[in-house]
N, C-alpha and C positions, 0 to 999 in steps of 0.2 A: 520511472516508478517502478522502484525494485520494489520486493516480495522475500521477503524473509521464508527459504525454503531448510532451514537450519533442522536438526532433531524435532527440539521444544517447541519451534512457530508449527512445524509440519504438523505435530501430535495437537498442537491444541488448534489448532483453525485453517494457518496457511493453505494445508490441503486443500478444503476449498475454496480460497481465491485462486488457485493455478484456472482454474477458467474463468476468472474477469472478465474477461473481452469477450467471451459472450455474453456478456451482462453489462457491459455499454451500453448508453445509447449510441443512435446514431453517429448524431454530431460529437462524439469521443474519439469513436473508433478508430481514425486516421489520426487525429492527433493525441493519441497516449502510446505512448511505450513501453510496453512489461518487463521486466527482466526477473529473474531468479538468484535468489547469493544466498552461497550454504551460511552466511552470517553477515549481521549485519552493525555484530559486536557490539547489543546491548543486554544480552542476558550477564555477562559480563558483570553485571553491576546488579545481578542479585534478582533481579528482576522477570524471573520465568514466568509468573502468574498474572502477566499485562502481552505476554504475545497471544497473537501471532503480532510481528513491526510488520511494518511496512513505510516506506519513504518515498512521499511525494513531494518531488523536488529537491528541495532540502529542510524538510519538514518530517521530523518520526511519527507516526502512530503508533498508538500503540493498541493490542484488544480490536486490529481491526477486519472491519466483514467489510462484503461485496459494498454495500448501500452506505455505509459510513468511508469509504474509500471515494467511492462517487460522488458521496457530498466533497470530501475535503479534494478534487483534482477541480471538480463547478468553483469553489470557494479560490486555487490559485490561480482559475481559468479569469474571472471575475478582476480581483485584485492587480491580477498583469495588465487588463484592456485596461486600468487608468494608472497604470505606471508611464511614466515618460514623459 
């Protein structure tokens, strides 16, 4: 998972997401890698109001919050357990 910590995202909420690891449920902590990125390239499309952006696997999330990120991670885990 990648959190955009560029200026726009940082000011619009990514600063609060930096502590995400502290809020992850125990069953996710060992299975989720959190990476910061200076830019995920979404703002170039003038979508500043949808920041902060987070990428979970290959899916981009806008207006990301701790709870929405955790929900999305569970969705991806559920989907990958049915694959194959």
